[in-house]
C-alpha atoms as one frame of an Amber mdcrd trajectory, in Angstrom:
protein
  26.283 -10.224  38.346  24.664  -7.323  36.503  21.131  -8.298  35.502  20.304
  -4.787  34.284  23.184  -4.990  31.782  22.017  -8.427  30.667  18.583  -6.985
  29.904  20.091  -3.995  28.132  22.416  -6.163  26.040  19.567  -8.297  24.697
  17.640  -5.148  23.651  20.400  -3.009  22.133  24.120  -3.208  21.421  25.440
  -1.119  24.328  28.522   1.014  23.921  30.941   0.614  26.805  34.318   2.066
  27.673  37.313  -0.043  28.660  36.726   0.867  32.283  33.061  -0.191  32.088
  34.023  -3.396  30.299  36.555  -4.279  33.000  33.827  -4.003  35.654  31.372
  -6.277  33.820  30.663  -9.902  34.715  31.387 -12.709  32.253  27.782 -13.051
  31.073  27.485  -9.328  30.322  30.723  -9.453  28.334  29.534 -12.483  26.377
  26.155 -10.874  25.607  27.825  -7.691  24.347  30.583  -9.473  22.409  28.083
 -11.733  20.636  25.736  -8.832  19.818  22.948 -10.749  21.517  20.337  -8.092
  20.648  20.165  -9.466  17.101  19.766 -13.082  18.233  16.011 -12.408  18.358
  15.894 -13.207  14.629  17.260 -16.678  15.337  14.845 -17.117  18.220  12.019
 -16.245  15.811  13.059 -18.968  13.354  13.420 -21.543  16.134  10.032 -20.584
  17.599   8.472 -20.840  14.137   9.831 -24.368  13.689   8.421 -25.314  17.094
   4.987 -23.808  16.483   4.721 -25.456  13.073   5.475 -28.787  14.756   2.954
 -28.011  17.514   0.119 -27.331  15.080   0.759 -30.767  13.522   0.732 -32.461
  16.966   4.423 -33.349  16.519   6.012 -30.994  19.047   8.725 -32.313  21.373
   9.801 -29.807  24.006  13.162 -31.452  24.702  14.229 -31.548  21.055  12.959
 -28.017  20.455  14.901 -26.747  23.488  18.132 -28.345  22.277  17.492 -27.005
  18.761  16.843 -23.463  19.999  19.878 -23.424  22.265  22.075 -24.773  19.476
  20.852 -22.221  16.931  21.285 -19.282  19.318  24.807 -20.419  20.211  25.644
 -20.949  16.529  24.502 -17.400  15.691  26.505 -16.059  18.635  29.553 -17.998
  17.411  29.113 -16.524  13.947  29.092 -12.984  15.358  32.289 -13.688  17.310
  33.969 -15.253  14.270  32.905 -12.251  12.167  34.648  -9.814  14.503  37.759
 -11.976  14.790  38.010 -12.431  11.013  37.454  -8.762  10.226  39.991  -7.736
  12.863  42.645 -10.111  11.549  42.027  -8.959   7.965  42.236  -5.307   9.030
  38.669  -4.536   7.959  37.615  -2.815  11.192  40.631  -0.507  11.468  40.521
   3.274  11.089  37.078   3.758  12.686  35.389   1.438  10.181  31.585   1.271
  10.334  31.362  -1.855  12.523  33.481  -0.180  15.177  31.136   2.826  15.314
  27.715   1.352  16.086  28.797  -0.953  18.901  31.876  -2.260  20.675  34.151
  -4.369  18.510  35.928  -6.135  21.398  39.196  -6.726  19.539  39.353  -3.415
  17.692  38.553  -1.435  20.831  41.030  -3.336  22.969  38.396  -4.867  25.227
  39.659  -8.389  24.529  42.907  -9.983  23.483  42.946 -12.265  20.450  43.310
 -15.253  22.742  40.271 -14.214  24.783  38.162 -13.680  21.665  39.197 -17.049
  20.277  38.336 -18.611  23.642  34.846 -17.077  23.606  34.298 -18.328  20.045
  35.679 -21.799  20.767  33.564 -22.394  23.876  30.408 -20.967  22.321  30.969
 -22.944  19.131  31.676 -26.157  21.039  28.398 -25.811  22.949  26.525 -25.191
  19.692  28.168 -28.262  18.177  27.262 -30.364  21.211  23.601 -29.374  20.831
  23.766 -30.293  17.150  25.278 -33.682  17.904  22.451 -34.431  20.333  19.996
 -33.881  17.484  22.159 -36.007  15.156  21.985 -38.835  17.698  18.176 -38.629
  17.633  17.480 -37.940  13.930  20.532 -39.395  12.240  22.417 -38.506   9.065
  20.054 -35.826   7.654  20.693 -33.636  10.710  24.426 -34.302  10.351  24.201
 -32.826   6.847  22.261 -29.821   8.172  24.871 -29.404  10.921  27.686 -29.455
   8.367  25.945 -26.865   6.181  25.243 -24.646   9.184  28.862 -24.907  10.339
  30.034 -23.840   6.873  27.946 -20.675   7.027  29.097 -19.922  10.603  32.763
 -20.167   9.662  32.776 -18.695   6.162  30.034 -16.047   6.092  32.379 -13.145
   6.796  34.993 -14.408   4.353  34.661 -15.259   1.562  30.836 -15.248   1.216
  30.236 -11.618   2.251  33.136 -10.447   0.094  31.603 -12.148  -2.955  28.100
 -10.716  -2.617  26.757 -14.004  -1.242  26.246 -12.929   2.372  22.617 -11.962
   1.790  21.924 -15.264   0.013  23.492 -17.127   2.929  21.325 -15.292   5.458
  18.152 -16.068   3.485  19.026 -19.766   3.337  20.073 -19.988   6.986  17.199
 -18.075   8.622  14.615 -19.735   6.380  14.985 -23.259   4.988  17.907 -24.279
   7.214  16.670 -23.043  10.598  12.919 -23.428  10.093  12.766 -26.337   7.649
  15.742 -28.117   9.186  14.535 -27.299  12.687  11.119 -28.761  11.900  12.809
 -31.951  10.719  14.942 -32.119  13.858  11.787 -31.908  15.988   9.461 -34.132
  13.952  11.654 -36.297  11.739   9.695 -35.114   8.688  10.286 -32.731   5.777
   7.403 -30.449   4.817   7.028 -28.317   1.720   4.528 -26.105   3.541   7.042
 -25.481   6.311   9.684 -24.468   3.770   7.303 -21.927   2.249   6.335 -20.694
   5.720  10.032 -20.114   6.408  10.244 -17.515   3.639   8.864 -14.479   5.579
  11.394 -14.646   8.455  14.139 -15.385   5.936  13.231 -12.327   3.867  13.045
 -10.059   6.893  16.391 -11.240   8.293  17.845 -10.563   4.848  16.209  -7.111
   4.816  17.974  -6.213   8.059  21.303  -7.308   6.618  20.655  -5.408   3.394
  19.866  -2.325   5.465  23.137  -2.620   7.352  25.115  -3.183   4.170  23.494
  -0.147   2.525  24.381   1.903   5.615  28.042   1.003   5.183  28.101   0.703
   1.407  30.794   3.334   0.891  32.980   1.912   3.643  32.638  -1.627   2.264
  33.372  -0.513  -1.293  36.514   1.256  -0.092  37.685  -1.941   1.597  36.929
  -4.088  -1.453  34.037  -5.907   0.257  31.518  -6.621  -2.494  28.273  -7.008
  -0.564  25.063  -7.201  -2.573  24.343  -3.448  -2.110  27.860  -2.685  -3.375
  27.171  -4.819  -6.455  23.626  -3.499  -7.003  24.280   0.128  -6.170  22.668
   2.102  -3.358  19.356   2.951  -5.062  18.618  -0.523  -6.395  19.594  -2.049
  -3.046  17.128   0.208  -1.227  14.320  -0.862  -3.548  15.326  -4.529  -3.248
  15.011  -4.250   0.524  11.541  -2.722   0.217  10.628  -5.605  -2.076  11.877
  -8.204   0.408   9.758  -6.712   3.201   6.661  -6.493   0.998   7.010 -10.062
  -0.292   6.946 -11.337   3.300   3.354 -10.092   3.589   2.451 -11.544   0.192
   3.709 -14.986   1.219   1.657 -14.929   4.434  -1.432 -13.813   2.505  -0.871
 -16.574  -0.024  -0.567 -19.232   2.685  -3.793 -17.965   4.277  -5.602 -17.965
   0.920  -4.333 -21.498   0.273  -5.678 -22.669   3.629  -2.288 -23.657   5.017
  -2.579 -20.874   7.589  -5.762 -19.659   9.267  -6.937 -16.061   9.328  -5.046
 -15.582  12.603  -1.871 -15.072  10.574  -3.328 -11.900   9.091  -2.408 -10.326
  12.435   0.880  -9.466  10.724  -1.033  -6.545   9.215  -0.432  -4.886  12.568
   3.186  -4.404  11.473   2.163  -2.345   8.440   2.706   1.011  10.232   6.317
  -0.040  10.861   6.557  -1.115   7.227   5.308   2.284   6.082   7.912   4.012
   8.258  10.639   1.768   6.858   9.551   2.281   3.250   9.540   6.072   3.702
  13.142   5.834   4.889  14.291   3.422   2.186  12.836   5.604  -0.571  15.418
   8.296   0.149  19.214   8.469   0.387  20.816   8.078   3.797  21.394  11.299
   5.790  24.985  12.476   5.747  24.934  13.284   9.469  22.967  12.378  12.587
  19.385  13.642  12.050  17.695  15.691  14.803  15.779  13.586  17.338  17.484
  10.395  16.109  19.006   8.269  18.924  22.740   8.839  19.175  23.310   5.305
  20.451  21.837   3.880  17.225  23.643   6.078  14.681  25.378   5.448  12.259
  22.883   2.618  11.702  19.989   4.054   9.683  18.343   1.710   7.206  19.242
  -1.291   9.377  17.523   0.245  12.401  14.211   0.774  10.591  14.375  -2.676
   8.966  15.111  -4.272  12.344  12.222  -2.442  14.034   9.857  -3.682  11.343
  11.242  -7.217  11.546  10.716  -7.385  15.297   7.117  -6.161  15.021   6.240
  -8.480  12.112   7.933 -11.471  13.749   6.139 -10.995  17.051   2.756 -10.813
  15.355   3.610 -13.705  13.035   4.461 -15.963  15.977   1.424 -14.820  17.968
  -0.859 -15.544  15.025   0.736 -18.941  14.534   0.314 -19.741  18.235  -3.408
 -18.944  17.962  -3.541 -21.056  14.799  -1.993 -23.998  16.659  -4.367 -23.608
  19.612  -7.350 -23.519  17.238  -6.187 -26.729  15.576  -5.581 -28.445  18.909
  -9.044 -27.496  20.175 -10.753 -28.421  16.930 -11.730 -24.818  16.143  -9.268
 -24.387  13.288
């Protein structure tokens, strides 16, 4: 058991040699193989669904726990399926971008195909089991949500990403599906306000993906992968990402002005310095080589790293503000 590696793997995507991999415990290998550092975006959406239910006095800890576990395992399954699919299609060969910023277990020879399929099958089965528990409680609507979620897990990498629909899929999954669907799984109700409140995390998850796809635009274009940045072009994609991040603030401000959220949600303004840093980066073309003072273990990620840093800061403040909002409502102060 290597707790220090567990903690490292949920903060960054650690690069490990074959020798280091062989010495790792099963949990460390799973955390690295699933790229668990990015699961924080899923945790944010699940926490948002729970807090929105809490503020309406409809929270159920058991259902929320099953929902959160299922969503995290589904995201982990998707990451495993992505690597398996790209390996089998030959996308990650020849030092392709994905194989540079973190270990691609199959491409780097850390796992056999059978082992990777086993990881994906077990993780996916556990995610499915959590979903079926919610189906048993909430019935057919959750079964539909489970089917839609399973479609995105299995077919995001191919064909959706290849057709420029990967970014659309991420927006739908991390917003309406996870937050709106999660709220329904907890409360048994559909809420238009919740769907609107799901837009900021959806936009910011999409911004991170756009950043990553801009970082590897040339590599994707060479492989025939038509991500949205490939279709838009590098400059327009950079501006679209800036727009997505800015709109997240506008939506929060609008919900506060409308009275749906209290002033506590304006705490997201504390993420503006990170936004400014990200915008400064996105306004200019990507450096051709590792910039001085830039972390070597992050490169060649560039736009994605700044978008992710902003997303983490915004999300933390968003959830904190919503928690205060819920407490105020529960105590009669809101």
